[in-house]
N, C-alpha and C positions, 0 to 999 in steps of 0.2 A: 311675709317673707321679705318684702322690700326693706322693712326696717332692720331686720337681722342682717340682710345683705349690706346695707349701708354701714351698720355698726362694724361688721367684719372688715369692710374696706377701710374704715378709719383706723381700726386697730392694726391692721397689716401696714398701713401707711406709717403709723407711728413706730411700730416695732422694727420696720426696715431702716429707720433712722439709725438704729444701733449699729448694724454692720457697716452701713455706709460711712458713718462718722468714725467708727473705730478703724475701719479700713483706710480711710483717707489720712487719719492721724498716723497710722503705721507706715503708710507710704511716705508721708512728709518727714516724719521724725525718726523712722527706723527703729531698731531695737533699743536705742538709747531712750526713746520716748516712754518706755515702760520702767525706767529706772534700774536698769541692769548694770552690770559691772562696766566701769568706764573703758576697760581694755576689751573692746568688742572685736570679735572675729569678723573680718570684712565679708567672708562668705556667709556667716550666720546672719549678718545684717541684710545682705542681698536676698537671702531666702526669706527672711522676715518681711521685707518689703514686697516681695513677690506674693507671698501668702496674704498680705494685707490688701494687695490689688485684687486678688480673688475674692476676698471678703467684701470689698466694695462692690464688685460685680454681682455677687449673690444678693446683696441688698437692693441694688438697682433692678435686678431681675424680679425680685419680689414686688417692687413697685410696678413693674409692667403687668403684674397679675391683677392689680387693683381695678382697672376698668374692666367691666364684664367678668368679675372675679368668679362667677358661677360657671364660666366656660373654661377656666384655666386649670382644671384639676390635674392634668398631666404634668404641666410645668411646676405647679405648686408641690406635687408629690416628689418630683425629681429634686427640686431645691431643698425640700425637707430631708430627703435621703442624704444629700450632700452635707447638710448642716449636722444631722445626727451622726454621720460617720466621723465628722470632725470632732463632735462632742465625745464620741466613744474614744477617739485617739487622745483627747485631752484627759478623759477619765483614766485611761491606761497610764498616762504620764503622772497623774495624781497618785496612782498606786505604786508606780516604779520610783518616783523621785520625791514624793511628799506633797504636802498641801501647798498650793500656790496662793497668791494674793487674793484678797476679797474680790477684786475686779475679775480675776480669772474664774473664780467660783461663780460669780454672777453670770459670766459668759457661759459657763457650763450649764447653769440653769436655763438660760435662753436656748441653748442647743439641744438639751435632752428633755426639757419639759415644755417650755413656751411654744417653740416651733412645731413639735408634734401635735400639741393641742390646737394650734391655729390650723394645721393641716386637716385635722378631724373636723373642725368647724367649717372649713372651706368645703369639705366633702358633703357635709350636712346641707349647706346652702346650695350647692350644686344639685343635690338630690331633690331638695324642695323645688328648685327652679325647673328641674326635669319633670317633676310630677305636675306642675302647673301647666306645662305644655306651651306651645306657641299661641299667640293671640288668635282669637276666633276670626275666620275669614268667611265672608259670604260667598259661597261658590255658586249660588243660584243666579247671580248677575254676571253678565259678560262684560269684560273690560274692552273698550273699543279697539285698543291696539293689540290686545293679547288674545282676542277671541279667535277661535279656530275657524277657518273659512268653511262655509257650508258646501256640501258636496254638489258639484256641478257649477258653482259660481266661479266666475273669472276672478283672478286676483285683482285687487284694487290698485292698479298701477297704470301708468301711461302706456306700457307695453302689453297690456292685457290682451288676451286672445279675442279676436273678433269672431263673427259668426262664420267666417270662411276658414277652411282648413289650410294650414301651412305645415311645413315639415316639423316645426317645433311646437305647434299647437294642433291637437287633434280636433276634428269637427265636433261641435256641440251635440249632445244627445238629442234625438228627435222629441218633439212635443214641447209643451210650454216650459219656459225656463224656471228652474226652482228659485232663481234669484228675483223673480218678479215680486212686486210689493204684495203684501198680504200672504205670502207663502211662509210656511213654518221654517 
């Protein structure tokens, strides 16, 4: 499972480069960066840069899933949903306005094929990790600082109760102390 987990981490790290790089490119160069009409509408350019910023953020959030990827199923699914919704919008645009450039078709493939497959793979790795369970812990040994105090024993502190009764410390039970050496 560790080998598959590491491979998934590497693939997600590499795949997230695409939205981060494309998003940063869009933020820096705007709609002119994709070779559109030189008479660009300022509002369209502003919206393009905004969406490019969101794309950058999606890629960065995928990178945050890489450490302990088997525990990030919720975030991974949410990001996949966002990407697939964007891909469906792009697909609708393809139907309504025609076939876009090869770059946009490659992005559509990332959105509707690669990202959902990565999500399924992440769910598999998470399932395998869940079935392995936590590391085995020896519960038969007491940890010195975490052991529960034995019934009747005074707490190990300088303000421990003495054998005399005070308002905050009740008198000890009669008979031999259960804290004496050799007692269970």
